[in-house]
Each structure stands twice: as C-alpha cells, then as structure tokens.
PAZAPA-4460 file (N, C-alpha, C; in steps of 0.05 Angstrom, whole numbers, plus 32768, in hexadecimal, padded with zeros to 4 digits):
% residues 295
    n_x    n_y    n_z   ca_x   ca_y   ca_z    c_x    c_y    c_z   seq   type   mol
   7FC3   7E13   814D   7FC1   7E2E   8155   7FC2   7E30   8173     1      M     A
   7FD2   7E43   817E   7FD4   7E47   819A   7FBF   7E5B   81A3     2      T     A
   7FB0   7E54   81B8   7F9C   7E65   81C3   7FA8   7E78   81D8     3      L     A
   7FA3   7E92   81D5   7FAE   7EA5   81E8   7F98   7EB6   81F4     4      R     A
   7F9E   7EC0   820C   7F8C   7ED3   8219   7F98   7EEE   8216     5      H     A
   7F87   7F02   820F   7F91   7F1C   8207   7F9C   7F2D   821F     6      A     A
   7F93   7F28   8237   7F9B   7F38   824E   7FA8   7F27   8263     7      T     A
   7FB5   7F34   8276   7FC2   7F26   828C   7FAC   7F1A   829E     8      A     A
   7FB2   7F02   82A8   7F9F   7EF4   82B9   7FA9   7EF1   82D5     9      L     A
   7F97   7EEE   82E8   7F9E   7EE7   8303   7F8B   7ED3   830F    10      E     A
   7F94   7EC3   8321   7F83   7EB0   8330   7F7E   7EBC   834B    11      T     A
   7F64   7EBC   8353   7F5D   7EC6   836E   7F50   7EAF   837C    12      I     A
   7F53   7EAE   8397   7F48   7E98   83A6   7F41   7EA0   83C2    13      S     A
   7F2E   7E92   83CE   7F28   7E94   83EB   7F25   7E78   83F6    14      V     A
   7F29   7E76   8410   7F25   7E5D   841E   7F0E   7E60   8432    15      V     A
   7EF9   7E50   8430   7EE1   7E54   8440   7ED6   7E39   844A    16      V     A
   7EC6   7E3A   845F   7EB8   7E21   8468   7EA2   7E1A   8455    17      P     A
   7E97   7E02   8458   7E84   7DF7   8445   7E6B   7E08   8443    18      E     A
   7E61   7E13   845A   7E48   7E21   8458   7E4B   7E3D   844C    19      D     A
   7E63   7E45   8445   7E67   7E5E   8437   7E6F   7E5B   841A    20      A     A
   7E71   7E42   8410   7E7B   7E3C   83F6   7E6A   7E4A   83E0    21      V     A
   7E50   7E46   83E0   7E40   7E4E   83C9   7E40   7E6C   83C6    22      E     A
   7E3F   7E7B   83DC   7E3E   7E98   83D8   7E59   7EA4   83D0    23      I     A
   7E70   7E98   83DA   7E8A   7EA2   83D0   7E90   7E98   83B4    24      F     A
   7E85   7E81   83AC   7E87   7E79   8390   7E7A   7E8E   837E    25      E     A
   7E62   7E96   8386   7E53   7EAB   8377   7E63   7EC5   8377    26      A     A
   7E6F   7ECC   838D   7E7E   7EE5   838F   7E95   7EE6   837C    27      A     A
   7EA5   7ED0   837B   7EBB   7ECF   8368   7EB1   7ECF   834B    28      L     A
   7E9A   7EC3   8348   7E8F   7EC1   832D   7E87   7EDC   8321    29      G     A
   7E85   7EF1   8331   7E80   7F0C   8327   7E97   7F17   8316    30      T     A
   7EAF   7F0D   831B   7EC6   7F17   830D   7ED5   7F02   82FD    31      A     A
   7ED0   7EE9   8302   7EE0   7ED3   82F6   7ECF   7EC4   82E1    32      C     A
   7EDC   7EBE   82CB   7ECF   7EAF   82B6   7ECC   7E92   82BD    33      G     A
   7EDD   7E88   82CE   7EDC   7E6C   82D7   7EE2   7E6A   82F4    34      T     A
   7ED3   7E5B   8304   7ED7   7E58   8320   7ED7   7E3A   8327    35      V     A
   7EEA   7E32   8338   7EEC   7E16   8340   7EED   7E14   835F    36      G     A
   7EE8   7DFC   836A   7EE8   7DF8   8387   7EF7   7DDF   838E    37      M     A
   7F06   7DDF   83A4   7F16   7DC9   83AC   7F14   7DC5   83CA    38      F     A
   7F0F   7DAD   83D3   7F0C   7DA7   83EF   7F26   7D9C   83FB    39      L     A
   7F2F   7DA8   8411   7F45   7D9D   8421   7F39   7D89   8434    40      D     A
   7F3E   7D6F   8430   7F32   7D5A   8440   7F3B   7D5C   845D    41      E     A
   7F53   7D66   8462   7F5D   7D67   847D   7F4F   7D7D   848E    42      A     A
   7F4B   7D94   8482   7F3F   7DAB   8490   7F21   7DAE   848B    43      T     A
   7F17   7DA0   8476   7EFB   7DA3   846E   7EF5   7DBF   8465    44      R     A
   7F09   7DCE   845C   7F05   7DE9   8451   7F07   7DE8   8433    45      L     A
   7EF8   7DFA   8426   7EF7   7DFB   8409   7F07   7E13   83FF    46      W     A
   7F17   7E0E   83EA   7F24   7E23   83DB   7F13   7E29   83C2    47      T     A
   7F0B   7E42   83C0   7EFC   7E4A   83A8   7F0F   7E5C   8397    48      I     A
   7F13   7E55   837E   7F27   7E61   836E   7F1C   7E69   8353    49      E     A
   7F23   7E81   834A   7F1A   7E8A   8330   7F30   7E98   8320    50      G     A
   7F2D   7E99   8306   7F40   7EA7   82F5   7F32   7EBF   82E8    51      V     A
   7F40   7ED6   82E9   7F34   7EEF   82DF   7F49   7F00   82D1    52      K     A
   7F40   7F13   82C1   7F52   7F27   82B6   7F5D   7F39   82CC    53      D     A
   7F77   7F3C   82CD   7F83   7F4B   82E3   7F7A   7F68   82E2    54      R     A
   7F6F   7F72   82F9   7F67   7F8E   82FB   7F4A   7F93   82F2    55      G     A
   7F3D   7F7F   82E7   7F21   7F83   82DD   7F0D   7F7B   82F3    56      E     A
   7EF6   7F89   82F2   7EDF   7F83   8304   7EE6   7F83   8321    57      D     A
   7EF8   7F95   8329   7F01   7F95   8345   7EEB   7F9F   8358    58      E     A
   7EDC   7FB4   834F   7EC7   7FBE   8360   7EB1   7FAA   8364    59      E     A
   7EA9   7F9C   834F   7E94   7F88   8350   7E9D   7F71   8363    60      E     A
   7EB6   7F69   8360   7EC1   7F54   8371   7EC1   7F5C   838E    61      L     A
   7ECA   7F74   8394   7ECB   7F7D   83B0   7EAF   7F7E   83BC    62      A     A
   7E9C   7F88   83AD   7E81   7F8A   83B7   7E75   7F6E   83BC    63      S     A
   7E7A   7F5B   83A9   7E70   7F40   83AC   7E7C   7F32   83C4    64      A     A
   7E96   7F36   83C9   7EA3   7F2A   83E0   7E9A   7F36   83FA    65      L     A
   7E95   7F50   83FA   7E8A   7F5D   8412   7E6E   7F52   8419    66      A     A
   7E5E   7F4F   8404   7E43   7F44   8409   7E44   7F27   8413    67      L     A
   7E56   7F17   8407   7E59   7EFB   8410   7E62   7EFA   842D    68      A     A
   7E74   7F0C   8435   7E7E   7F0C   8450   7E67   7F14   8463    69      A     A
   7E57   7F28   845B   7E40   7F31   846C   7E2C   7F1B   846F    70      A     A
   7E27   7F0C   845A   7E12   7EF7   845B   7E1C   7EDF   846C    71      V     A
   7E35   7ED7   8468   7E3F   7EBF   8475   7E4C   7EC4   8490    72      T     A
   7E54   7EDD   8495   7E62   7EE3   84AE   7E7F   7EDA   84AD    73      G     A
   7E89   7ED5   8495   7EA4   7ECA   8491   7EB2   7EDB   847D    74      F     A
   7ECA   7EE6   8483   7ED9   7EF8   8471   7EF4   7EEC   846B    75      A     A
   7EF6   7EDB   8457   7F10   7ECE   8451   7F23   7EE2   8443    76      P     A
   7F3D   7EDC   8444   7F51   7EEB   8436   7F50   7EE5   8418    77      T     A
   7F4F   7EF9   8407   7F50   7EF5   83EA   7F6D   7EF3   83E1    78      L     A
   7F75   7EDD   83D6   7F90   7ED8   83CD   7F91   7EDC   83AE    79      R     A
   7FA7   7EE6   83A4   7FAB   7EEA   8388   7FC6   7EE1   837F    80      R     A
   7FC7   7ED6   8366   7FE1   7ED2   835A   7FDE   7ED2   833C    81      H     A
   7FF4   7EDA   832E   7FF3   7EDC   8311   7FEF   7EC1   8305    82      E     A
   7FE1   7EC1   82EE   7FDC   7EA8   82E0   7FE6   7EAC   82C3    83      T     A
   7FF6   7E99   82BA   8001   7E9B   829F   7FEA   7E9A   828A    84      A     A
   7FE9   7EAE   8279   7FD4   7EAE   8264   7FD9   7E98   8250    85      S     A
   7FF2   7E92   824A   7FF9   7E7F   8235   7FED   7E64   823C    86      E     A
   7FDC   7E5B   822B   7FD0   7E40   822E   7FB9   7E3E   8240    87      G     A
   7FB2   7E55   824E   7F9C   7E53   8262   7F81   7E4D   8254    88      W     A
   7F7C   7E5A   823E   7F62   7E55   8231   7F60   7E38   8227    89      L     A
   7F77   7E2E   821C   7F76   7E12   8213   7F71   7DFF   822B    90      A     A
   7F7E   7E05   8242   7F79   7DF3   8259   7F5C   7DF5   8263    91      R     A
   7F50   7E0D   8261   7F35   7E11   8269   7F22   7E02   8256    92      T     A
   7F28   7E02   823C   7F18   7DF3   8229   7F19   7DD5   8231    93      Y     A
   7F31   7DCB   8238   7F34   7DAF   823F   7F23   7DA8   8257    94      E     A
   7F1E   7DBB   8269   7F0F   7DB6   8281   7EF1   7DB7   827D    95      S     A
   7EE8   7DBD   8264   7ECC   7DBF   825E   7EC4   7DAD   8247    96      F     A
   7EC6   7D93   824B   7EBD   7D80   8236   7E9E   7D7F   8236    97      P     A
   7E93   7D71   8223   7E76   7D6D   8222   7E6C   7D61   823C    98      E     A
   7E58   7D6D   8247   7E4C   7D64   8261   7E32   7D56   825B    99      Q     A
   7E2F   7D3D   8262   7E16   7D2E   825F   7E07   7D30   827A   100      L     A
   7DEF   7D3A   8279   7DDF   7D3F   8291   7DC4   7D30   828F   101      V     A
   7DBE   7D20   82A3   7DA4   7D12   82A2   7DA3   7CFF   828A   102      G     A
   7D8B   7CFB   8280   7D87   7CE9   8269   7D86   7CF7   824F   103      R     A
   7D83   7D12   824F   7D7C   7D1F   8237   7D90   7D34   822D   104      R     A
   7DA0   7D40   823F   7DAE   7D58   8238   7DCC   7D54   8235   105      F     A
   7DD8   7D63   8222   7DF5   7D64   821E   7DFC   7D82   821C   106      A     A
   7E0D   7D8B   822F   7E15   7DA7   822F   7E31   7DA9   8223   107      I     A
   7E34   7DBB   820F   7E4C   7DBC   81FF   7E55   7DD9   81FD   108      R     A
   7E70   7DDD   81FF   7E7C   7DF7   81FA   7E7F   7DFC   81DC   109      G     A
   7E81   7E15   81D5   7E84   7E1C   81B9   7E9F   7E12   81AD   110      T     A
   7EB2   7E0B   81BF   7ECC   7E02   81B5   7ECB   7DE5   81AC   111      H     A
   7EB6   7DD6   81B1   7EB3   7DBA   81A9   7EAA   7DB9   818C   112      L     A
   7EB9   7DAB   817C   7EB2   7DAA   815F   7EA6   7D8F   8156   113      T     A
   7EA9   7D7A   8166   7E9F   7D60   815E   7E81   7D5F   8162   114      G     A
   7E74   7D49   8159   7E58   7D45   815C   7E50   7D41   8179   115      P     A
   7E37   7D4A   8180   7E2D   7D46   819B   7E26   7D28   819E   116      A     A
   7E23   7D20   81B7   7E1C   7D04   81BD   7E00   7CFF   81B2   117      T     A
   7DFD   7CEA   81A2   7DE3   7CE4   8196   7DCD   7CE0   81AB   118      P     A
   7DB5   7CE8   81A4   7D9E   7CE3   81B5   7D9B   7CF7   81CC   119      G     A
   7DAC   7D0C   81CB   7DAB   7D21   81E0   7DA3   7D3C   81D4   120      R     A
   7D97   7D4C   81E5   7D92   7D68   81DE   7DAC   7D78   81E4   121      I     A
   7DB9   7D82   81CF   7DD2   7D90   81D2   7DCC   7DAE   81D8   122      A     A
   7DD7   7DB8   81EE   7DD5   7DD4   81F5   7DF1   7DDF   81F4   123      L     A
   7DF5   7DF4   81E4   7E10   7DFF   81E0   7E13   7E19   81F0   124      T     A
   7E29   7E1A   81FF   7E30   7E32   820E   7E49   7E3F   8202   125      L     A
   7E4A   7E59   8203   7E61   7E68   81FA   7E78   7E60   820D   126      D     A
   7E8B   7E52   8204   7EA1   7E47   8215   7EB2   7E5D   8221   127      A     A
   7EB1   7E75   8215   7EC1   7E8B   8220   7EB5   7E98   8239   128      G     A
   7E9B   7E93   823F   7E8F   7EA1   8255   7E7F   7E8F   8267   129      V     A
   7E7E   7E75   8261   7E6C   7E64   8271   7E78   7E49   8277   130      A     A
   7E91   7E48   827F   7E9E   7E2F   8285   7E91   7E21   829D   131      F     A
   7E8F   7E06   829B   7E87   7DF7   82B2   7E6A   7DF6   82B8   132      G     A
   7E59   7E02   82A9   7E3C   7E03   82B0   7E30   7DE8   82B2   133      S     A
   7E38   7DD5   82A1   7E2D   7DBB   82A3   7E39   7DA9   82B8   134      G     A
   7E4F   7DB3   82C5   7E5D   7DA3   82D9   7E52   7DA7   82F5   135      E     A
   7E47   7DBE   82FA   7E3E   7DC5   8315   7E27   7DB4   831E   136      H     A
   7E28   7DAA   8337   7E13   7D99   8341   7DF7   7DA6   8341   137      G     A
   7DF6   7DC0   8346   7DDC   7DCD   8347   7DCF   7DCE   832B   138      S     A
   7DE0   7DD4   8316   7DD6   7DD4   82FB   7DCC   7DB8   82F2   139      T     A
   7DDD   7DA4   82F8   7DD5   7D89   82F1   7DBC   7D80   82FF   140      R     A
   7DBA   7D87   8319   7DA2   7D80   8327   7D89   7D8D   831C   141      G     A
   7D8B   7DA6   8313   7D74   7DB4   8307   7D6B   7DA6   82ED   142      C     A
   7D7F   7D9F   82DD   7D78   7D92   82C3   7D6C   7D77   82C8   143      L     A
   7D76   7D68   82DB   7D6A   7D4E   82E1   7D4D   7D51   82EC   144      R     A
   7D4A   7D65   82FD   7D2F   7D6A   8308   7D1C   7D73   82F2   145      A     A
   7D25   7D83   82DF   7D15   7D8B   82C9   7D0C   7D74   82B8   146      F     A
   7D1F   7D61   82B2   7D17   7D49   82A4   7D00   7D3B   82B1   147      E     A
   7CFF   7D3B   82CB   7CEB   7D2C   82DA   7CCF   7D39   82D9   148      G     A
   7CCE   7D53   82D3   7CB4   7D60   82D2   7CAC   7D6A   82B6   149      I     A
   7CBD   7D65   82A2   7CB8   7D70   8288   7C9E   7D65   827B   150      A     A
   7C96   7D4D   8284   7C7E   7D41   8278   7C65   7D52   827F   151      H     A
   7C67   7D64   8293   7C50   7D75   8299   7C4C   7D8B   8285   152      R     A
   7C5F   7D8F   8274   7C5E   7DA3   825F   7C57   7DBF   826A   153      R     A
   7C66   7DC9   827D   7C61   7DE4   8287   7C61   7DF9   8271   154      P     A
   7C4F   7E0C   8272   7C4D   7E20   825D   7C5C   7E3A   8264   155      R     A
   7C57   7E45   827B   7C65   7E5E   8284   7C7D   7E56   8295   156      R     A
   7C95   7E5E   828B   7CAE   7E55   8297   7CC0   7E6D   829D   157      I     A
   7CCC   7E6D   82B5   7CDE   7E82   82BE   7CF8   7E75   82C8   158      L     A
   7D0F   7E80   82BF   7D29   7E78   82C9   7D34   7E90   82D9   159      D     A
   7D31   7E8F   82F3   7D38   7EA5   8305   7D55   7EA1   830E   160      L     A
   7D66   7EB5   8307   7D83   7EB2   830D   7D90   7EA1   82F8   161      G     A
   7D8C   7EA8   82DE   7D92   7E96   82C8   7DAF   7E8F   82C4   162      T     A
   7DC1   7EA2   82CB   7DDE   7E9C   82C7   7DE5   7E9A   82A9   163      G     A
   7DED   7E82   82A1   7DF4   7E7E   8284   7DDB   7E79   8273   164      S     A
   7DC3   7E76   827F   7DAB   7E70   8270   7DA6   7E53   826A   165      G     A
   7DB7   7E41   8276   7DB5   7E25   826F   7D9A   7E18   8275   166      I     A
   7D8E   7E20   828B   7D74   7E14   8293   7D5E   7E1F   8281   167      L     A
   7D5F   7E38   827B   7D4B   7E44   8268   7D4D   7E37   824D   168      A     A
   7D66   7E32   8244   7D69   7E25   822A   7D5F   7E08   822A   169      M     A
   7D64   7DFA   8240   7D5A   7DDE   8242   7D3C   7DDD   8240   170      A     A
   7D2E   7DF0   824E   7D11   7DF0   824D   7D06   7DF8   8232   171      A     A
   7D13   7E0D   8227   7D09   7E17   820D   7D0D   7E02   81F7   172      A     A
   7D22   7DF3   81F9   7D28   7DDE   81E4   7D16   7DC6   81E7   173      T     A
   7D14   7DBB   8200   7D05   7DA3   8204   7CE7   7DA7   8202   174      L     A
   7CDE   7DBD   820B   7CC1   7DC2   820C   7CB6   7DD3   81F5   175      L     A
   7CC9   7DDF   81E6   7CC1   7DF1   81D0   7CAF   7E08   81DB   176      H     A
   7CB8   7E13   81F2   7CAA   7E29   81FF   7CBB   7E42   8200   177      R     A
   7CAE   7E59   8204   7CBD   7E71   820A   7CC3   7E72   8227   178      K     A
   7CDB   7E7D   822E   7CE4   7E7D   824A   7CEE   7E99   8250   179      V     A
   7CE6   7EA4   8267   7CF1   7EBD   8271   7D09   7EB6   8283   180      L     A
   7D20   7EC2   827E   7D38   7EBE   828D   7D41   7ED8   829A   181      A     A
   7D46   7ED8   82B4   7D4E   7EF0   82C2   7D67   7EEC   82D3   182      T     A
   7D75   7F02   82D7   7D8D   7F01   82E8   7D92   7F1D   82F3   183      D     A
   7D9D   7F1F   830B   7DA4   7F39   8316   7DBD   7F44   8308   184      I     A
   7DCD   7F33   82FC   7DE6   7F3B   82F0   7DE3   7F41   82D2   185      D     A
   7DE8   7F59   82C9   7DE5   7F60   82AC   7DF6   7F4E   829A   186      P     A
   7E0E   7F46   82A4   7E1F   7F34   8294   7E11   7F1A   828F   187      W     A
   7E04   7F0F   82A3   7DF5   7EF6   829F   7DDE   7EF8   828C   188      S     A
   7DD1   7F0F   828D   7DBB   7F14   827A   7DC5   7F14   825D   189      V     A
   7DDC   7F21   8259   7DE8   7F22   823E   7DF1   7F06   8236   190      R     A
   7DFD   7EF7   8249   7E07   7EDC   8242   7DF0   7ECA   823B   191      T     A
   7DDA   7ECC   824A   7DC2   7EBB   8244   7DB8   7EC1   8228   192      T     A
   7DB6   7EDB   8221   7DAC   7EE2   8206   7DBF   7ED7   81F1   193      A     A
   7DD9   7ED9   81F6   7DED   7ECF   81E3   7DEB   7EB1   81E0   194      R     A
   7DE9   7EA2   81F6   7DE6   7E85   81F4   7DCC   7E7D   81E7   195      N     A
   7DB7   7E8B   81EC   7D9D   7E85   81DF   7DA0   7E87   81C1   196      A     A
   7DAD   7E9D   81B8   7DB1   7EA0   819B   7DC2   7E8A   818F   197      A     A
   7DD7   7E82   819E   7DE8   7E6C   8195   7DD8   7E52   8190   198      L     A
   7DC3   7E4E   81A0   7DB4   7E36   819E   7D9A   7E39   818D   199      N     A
   7D98   7E4F   817F   7D80   7E54   816F   7D67   7E59   817F   200      G     A
   7D6B   7E63   8198   7D54   7E67   81AA   7D4F   7E85   81B0   201      L     A
   7D59   7E96   819F   7D56   7EB3   81A3   7D3A   7EBD   81A5   202      G     A
   7D28   7EAF   8197   7D0C   7EB8   8197   7CFC   7EAB   81AE   203      T     A
   7D07   7E96   81BB   7CF9   7E89   81D0   7D01   7E92   81EC   204      R     A
   7D1A   7E9D   81EF   7D24   7EA4   8209   7D27   7EC3   820A   205      I     A
   7D1A   7ECE   821D   7D1C   7EEB   8223   7D2C   7EEE   823D   206      R     A
   7D43   7EFC   823B   7D54   7F00   8253   7D52   7F1D   825C   207      A     A
   7D4B   7F21   8276   7D49   7F3C   8281   7D57   7F3D   829C   208      I     A
   7D5E   7F55   82A4   7D6B   7F59   82BE   7D55   7F5C   82D4   209      R     A
   7D59   7F4E   82EA   7D47   7F51   8301   7D55   7F49   831A   210      S     A
   7D51   7F58   832F   7D5A   7F50   834A   7D43   7F3F   8356   211      D     A
   7D46   7F25   8355   7D31   7F14   835E   7D18   7F18   834D   212      G     A
   7D01   7F1D   835B   7CE8   7F20   834E   7CE1   7F3E   8349   213      W     A
   7CF4   7F50   834C   7CEE   7F6C   834D   7CE5   7F78   8332   214      S     A
   7CED   7F6D   831C   7CE6   7F78   8302   7CC8   7F72   82FC   215      N     A
   7CB8   7F87   82F8   7C9B   7F82   82F3   7C96   7F71   82DA   216      P     A
   7CA9   7F70   82C8   7CA5   7F60   82B0   7CA3   7F42   82B5   217      A     A
   7CAC   7F3A   82CD   7CAB   7F1D   82D3   7C8E   7F13   82D5   218      I     A
   7C7D   7F22   82E3   7C61   7F19   82E6   7C5F   7F00   82F7   219      G     A
   7C4C   7EEF   82F0   7C47   7ED7   82FF   7C38   7EC2   82F0   220      G     A
   7C2D   7EAF   82FE   7C1E   7E99   82F2   7C30   7E85   82E4   221      G     A
   7C48   7E7F   82EF   7C5B   7E6D   82E2   7C55   7E50   82E9   222      Y     A
   7C56   7E40   82D5   7C53   7E23   82D8   7C6E   7E16   82E1   223      D     A
   7C84   7E23   82DB   7C9E   7E19   82E2   7CB1   7E30   82E8   224      L     A
   7CBE   7E30   82FF   7CD3   7E43   8305   7CEC   7E35   830D   225      V     A
   7D02   7E3B   82FF   7D1D   7E32   8307   7D28   7E48   8318   226      F     A
   7D35   7E41   832F   7D43   7E55   833F   7D5C   7E48   834A   227      A     A
   7D71   7E49   833A   7D8B   7E3E   8342   7D9C   7E55   834B   228      N     A
   7D99   7E5C   8365   7DA5   7E75   836F   7DB6   7E6F   8387   229      I     A
   7DAE   7E78   839E   7DBC   7E73   83B8   7DA7   7E6F   83CD   230      L     A
   7DAE   7E62   83E2   7D9B   7E5A   83F7   7D8D   7E72   8404   231      A     A
   7D9C   7E86   840C   7D90   7E9C   841A   7D7D   7EAC   8409   232      R     A
   7D85   7EB4   83F0   7D72   7EC2   83DF   7D59   7EB1   83D9   233      P     A
   7D5C   7E97   83D6   7D44   7E87   83D1   7D31   7E88   83E9   234      L     A
   7D3B   7E87   8401   7D2A   7E89   8418   7D1C   7EA4   8419   235      C     A
   7D2B   7EB9   8413   7D1F   7ED4   8413   7D0A   7ED8   83FE   236      G     A
   7D0B   7EC9   83E8   7CF8   7ECC   83D2   7CE2   7EB7   83D2   237      M     A
   7CE0   7EA7   83E7   7CCD   7E90   83E8   7CB0   7E9A   83E5   238      A     A
   7CA9   7EB0   83F2   7C8E   7EBA   83F0   7C87   7EC3   83D4   239      R     A
   7C9A   7ED1   83C7   7C96   7EDA   83AB   7C93   7EC2   8399   240      D     A
   7CA3   7EAE   839C   7CA2   7E96   838B   7C86   7E89   838E   241      L     A
   7C7D   7E85   83A6   7C63   7E78   83AA   7C4D   7E88   839E   242      A     A
   7C4E   7EA3   839F   7C39   7EB3   8393   7C3A   7EB3   8375   243      R     A
   7C51   7EB0   8369   7C54   7EB2   834C   7C50   7E97   833E   244      R     A
   7C50   7E81   834C   7C4B   7E67   8340   7C2D   7E64   833A   245      L     A
   7C27   7E57   8324   7C0C   7E50   831D   7C03   7E39   832F   246      A     A
   7BE9   7E35   8333   7BE0   7E1D   8342   7BED   7E04   8336   247      P     A
   7BF8   7DF3   8348   7C06   7DDB   8341   7C20   7DE1   8332   248      R     A
   7C29   7DFA   8332   7C42   7E01   8325   7C5A   7DF4   8333   249      G     A
   7C70   7DF1   8325   7C88   7DE3   832F   7C9E   7DF7   8332   250      T     A
   7CAD   7DF5   8348   7CC6   7E05   834B   7CDD   7DF1   834F   251      A     A
   7CF3   7DF6   8340   7D0B   7DE7   8343   7D20   7DF9   834F   252      I     A
   7D28   7DF3   8368   7D3A   7E04   8377   7D55   7DF7   837B   253      L     A
   7D6A   7E06   8376   7D85   7DFA   8378   7D99   7E10   8380   254      A     A
   7DB2   7E08   8381   7DC7   7E19   838C   7DCA   7E15   83AA   255      G     A
   7DC0   7DFE   83B3   7DBF   7DF8   83CF   7DD3   7DE2   83D7   256      L     A
   7DE3   7DE6   83EB   7DF2   7DD0   83F7   7DDF   7DBE   8405   257      L     A
   7DE6   7DA5   8408   7DD4   7D92   8416   7DCC   7D9C   8431   258      D     A
   7DDF   7DA9   843F   7DD9   7DB3   845A   7DC6   7DCA   845B   259      S     A
   7DC0   7DD7   8444   7DAE   7DEE   8443   7D92   7DE7   843A   260      Q     A
   7D8F   7DCF   842F   7D75   7DC9   8422   7D5E   7DCA   8435   261      A     A
   7D62   7DC1   844E   7D4B   7DC0   8461   7D40   7DDB   8467   262      H     A
   7D51   7DEF   846A   7D45   7E09   8471   7D3A   7E18   8458   263      W     A
   7D44   7E12   8440   7D37   7E1C   8428   7D1C   7E10   8424   264      V     A
   7D1A   7DF6   8429   7D01   7DE8   8427   7CED   7DF3   843C   265      L     A
   7CF6   7DF7   8454   7CE4   7E01   8469   7CD9   7E1D   8462   266      A     A
   7CEA   7E2E   8456   7CE1   7E49   844E   7CCA   7E47   843A   267      A     A
   7CCC   7E35   8427   7CB8   7E33   8412   7C9F   7E24   841B   268      H     A
   7CA2   7E11   842E   7C8B   7E04   8439   7C79   7E18   8448   269      R     A
   7C85   7E2C   8454   7C75   7E40   8462   7C63   7E4F   8450   270      R     A
   7C68   7E4F   8436   7C58   7E5D   8423   7C48   7E4B   8411   271      H     A
   7C44   7E32   841A   7C32   7E20   840C   7C3D   7E0F   83F7   272      G     A
   7C57   7E0E   83F4   7C63   7DFC   83E0   7C6A   7DE1   83ED   273      L     A
   7C67   7DCC   83DD   7C6C   7DB1   83E8   7C83   7DA4   83D9   274      V     A
   7C92   7D94   83E7   7CA9   7D86   83DB   7C9F   7D6F   83CB   275      L     A
   7CA9   7D6E   83B2   7CA2   7D57   83A0   7CBA   7D44   839D   276      E     A
   7CD2   7D4F   839C   7CE9   7D3F   8397   7D02   7D4D   83A0   277      R     A
   7D16   7D3E   83A9   7D30   7D48   83B0   7D45   7D39   839F   278      T     A
   7D58   7D48   8393   7D6D   7D3C   8383   7D88   7D44   838F   279      L     A
   7D9C   7D33   838C   7DB6   7D39   8396   7DCB   7D35   8380   280      H     A
   7DDD   7D48   837E   7DF4   7D47   836C   7E0D   7D4F   837C   281      E     A
   7E1C   7D3B   8384   7E33   7D41   8396   7E28   7D4D   83B0   282      G     A
   7E32   7D64   83B7   7E29   7D71   83D0   7E13   7D85   83CC   283      R     A
   7E07   7D85   83B4   7DF3   7D99   83AD   7DD7   7D8B   83AC   284      W     A
   7DC3   7D9A   83B6   7DA7   7D90   83B7   7D96   7DA1   83A4   285      T     A
   7D84   7D94   8396   7D6F   7DA1   8386   7D54   7D99   8391   286      T     A
   7D43   7DAD   8396   7D28   7DA8   83A0   7D13   7DAD   838A   287      L     A
   7D00   7D9A   8387   7CEA   7D9E   8375   7CD1   7DA2   8386   288      V     A
   7CC5   7DBA   8384   7CAE   7DC1   8394   7C96   7DC7   8382   289      L     A
   7C7E   7DC4   838E   7C65   7DCB   837F   7C54   7DDC   8390   290      R     A
   7C45   7DED   8383   7C32   7DFE   8392   7C19   7DEE   8398   291      R     A
   7C12   7DEE   83B2   7BFA   7DDF   83BB   7BE1   7DED   83B1   292      R     A
   7BCE   7DDE   83A9   7BB4   7DE9   83A0   7BA1   7DE8   83B8   293      V     A
   7B97   7DFF   83C0   7B85   7E01   83D7   7B68   7DFD   83CE   294      R     A
   7B59   7DEE   83DD   7B3D   7DE9   83D7   7B2B   7DF8   83EA   295      H     A
***
C-alpha cells in the first residue's frame, strides 16, 4: 500500500546561530509536524527545517517567529519550498524507528508493528503527530534523569510543558502514579491525552492547558516536576517552581543547550534549589535539582 498525504506540503526553514536554535525550533514546531536541525560545520550556523501543510497555521507560525526574534534579537529569513506529498509519510515513518532510551524505556510510533525490545517499558506515540520525540537530546536526558531518581517513588508529579506527553507517560507507567500534564499549546494538550489513551494511561494522566504555572488547578506540593521547555522561560519560572516543590522535591529541567545551563542553574539556586546531577545528550544539558530543606 502506498502512503499518501491528503494536502499539499511545504518545507520551511531558517538559518540561526547556536544560541537561537531551541527557540526557533519551538517556533517552527507550532506549525510543523516534524522539525529537524542541521549544522554547517564551516559557518557554525544551524538550519532548522520543518514540513507543514501549505497555507495552514500561518498566523500561529508568524506569531511564534516574531516572539523568537524578540527573545533572541535575531530575525532570520523564512525560506519555503514545495515538498512532494508522494512518499513523504513513508519516509517520515522510516525516520522514526524504535528509540531505546536509558536502561528501561523504548519509544515506539504507532506505525511499528513488530514486538518491542524485551525487558523495556514500551511507550507508544501517535506517529502522525509526534515524530522524533525519543530522538531529541532533551527528552532522552529527562528520561535518563528520571531513571536515576525513580527509586524515591515520588507521589505528586507534574509534567510542565508536556508536548507529546512522553515524560508523563514514563512516570505514570514506571511508578503507577497519577500525573498532571500541562502545556500552553492546546494541540499539545490534545496530543498528550491521545497518547495517554493509546498507552492505557487515560485514567492516570490528566492533561490541561496552562501558561507556565498560571492555571490554579496546578496547585503545589510536588515531589517531582519535569520541565522540558526553554532556557528563558525556565529562568522566569524559577521562583514558582521552588515554591511549588515539596520539601526535598526533585525538579528535572531540560530544553537547555550546554551553553545555557549555567544561567538556568544560577536562577534556581537563588530560590533555594540545589544541583544534584547534570546529564548531557549531545549538545543538550539536563539538570536534576532538589529543594533544600531549611532547619
């Protein structure tokens, strides 16, 4: 059977310096189902490229690019070219094989029909909307960090900026706990709920929309908070995170380039969090922090 895409596709791309990569990756992700990055070794500039339905989500894309330019001070040219629909979905499936992360997890798209790797916790993502989630260094770093603290058996768990819901699903599956998953993007909230149902976790994972900590339903007293977001928003929310963690609670922070980790760490140290562990996946850093107990 030949796989076809129902609408015309286009590839969009920007070229940016390293310190602008993460925010422009997120900007393209508002309109593209799949986003990739490529480094030009000669210029040390990154090309960020995504595939989207032609003409769709243009307002969201423009707003996200304007925000990225305002935050980074860099306004790259957005390039576009038509992408042949024929065979695109099949090629995308080929680029999303089973991803083995850490010692325990296997991330699989719904297009994979064979058995999962034995001895692993298999987490299934809807391959039509969540390509590459197990490939990104920040996701892999979070899952590895979670393996390292799972023995603490945290009870109250929050996945802030959940995206595809992969971290919430990992915690709900391994710990048999309920997890609150939030995201500013309604599409991500729907995707998380859909992926939770695919994995039989619909009763354990509650997905809601929230801009950071703004939704009163989030509350506090968390034993574990995942925050795989962006460096600047993490710094801005450091005080809220410190206040919402339970005593000796753990925060796993990611979405950080290696060059950004020091100032994210400094922002959280100012609010009483202490560094427990640093993990690296390629050029991405994951920080494991704990709330200090005052005597």
